[in-house]
C-alpha positions as CSV (number, residue, x, y, z in Angstrom):
1,M,13.2,29.6,4.2
2,V,13.5,29.4,0.4
3,H,16.6,30.9,-1.2
4,N,17.9,31.3,-4.8
5,M,14.7,30.4,-6.7
6,T,15.4,30.0,-10.4
7,D,12.8,29.7,-13.2
8,L,14.2,26.9,-15.5
9,G,11.6,27.6,-18.2
10,P,8.6,25.8,-19.4
11,F,8.2,22.0,-19.5
12,L,8.0,20.6,-23.0
13,C,4.4,21.0,-24.4
14,S,3.2,22.6,-21.2
15,D,2.3,26.0,-19.8
16,H,4.0,25.1,-16.5
17,N,7.5,26.1,-15.7
18,A,10.2,24.1,-13.8
19,L,11.6,25.8,-10.7
20,C,14.7,25.2,-8.8
21,W,15.4,26.5,-5.3
22,H,17.4,26.0,-2.1
23,M,15.4,25.5,1.1
24,E,16.6,25.8,4.6
25,A,14.6,24.2,7.4
26,N,15.2,24.0,11.1
27,T,14.2,20.8,12.7
28,K,14.1,19.5,16.2
29,Q,15.3,16.0,16.8
30,E,13.5,13.9,19.4
31,I,15.2,10.9,20.9
32,L,12.7,8.1,21.5
33,R,13.5,5.3,23.7
34,K,11.6,2.1,23.0
35,K,12.0,-1.1,25.0
36,C,12.9,-4.0,22.7
37,L,12.4,-7.5,24.0
38,E,14.6,-10.4,23.0
39,Y,12.1,-13.1,22.3
40,S,14.8,-15.6,21.5
41,K,15.6,-15.5,25.3
42,A,12.0,-15.9,26.3
43,D,10.8,-18.7,28.5
44,I,8.2,-20.0,26.0
45,T,7.2,-23.0,28.1
46,S,6.3,-20.7,31.1
47,L,4.5,-18.3,28.8
48,K,2.4,-21.1,27.3
49,C,1.7,-22.4,30.8
50,E,0.5,-19.0,32.0
51,L,-1.6,-18.5,28.9
52,S,-3.2,-21.9,29.3
53,K,-4.4,-21.0,32.8
54,I,-6.7,-18.2,31.3
55,D,-10.2,-19.2,30.5
56,W,-10.4,-17.3,27.2
57,N,-14.0,-18.3,26.5
58,V,-15.2,-16.6,29.7
59,L,-12.8,-13.7,29.3
60,L,-13.8,-12.9,25.7
61,H,-17.4,-14.1,25.6
62,H,-19.3,-10.9,25.3
63,L,-16.6,-8.7,23.7
64,T,-16.2,-7.4,20.2
65,A,-13.2,-8.3,18.1
66,D,-11.5,-5.0,18.9
67,E,-12.2,-5.4,22.6
68,S,-11.0,-9.0,22.5
69,W,-7.8,-8.0,20.8
70,T,-7.2,-5.4,23.5
71,V,-7.6,-8.0,26.3
72,I,-5.3,-10.5,24.5
73,R,-2.7,-7.8,23.9
74,D,-2.8,-6.6,27.5
75,E,-2.5,-10.2,28.8
76,L,0.6,-10.8,26.6
77,A,2.1,-7.4,27.6
78,Y,1.6,-8.3,31.3
79,L,3.3,-11.7,30.8
80,E,6.2,-10.1,28.9
81,E,6.9,-8.0,31.9
82,K,7.2,-11.0,34.3
């Protein structure tokens, strides 16, 4: 809701006026909980080992770039949960 609108007069060399007002807005705060992984504590050796077991050529052979990225992203997400 807008309150106390005041016309401050025209801008220099313009047919537009400057306005000043107070506005009250009601908002709703949403609390988002996002899982944050600590990669500094990751077992990189095991992760590399698991990734090396995947035959990426076979897995990605007939996929588009977007489809390939989805597969790679999903594989990494699966391994992160282990």
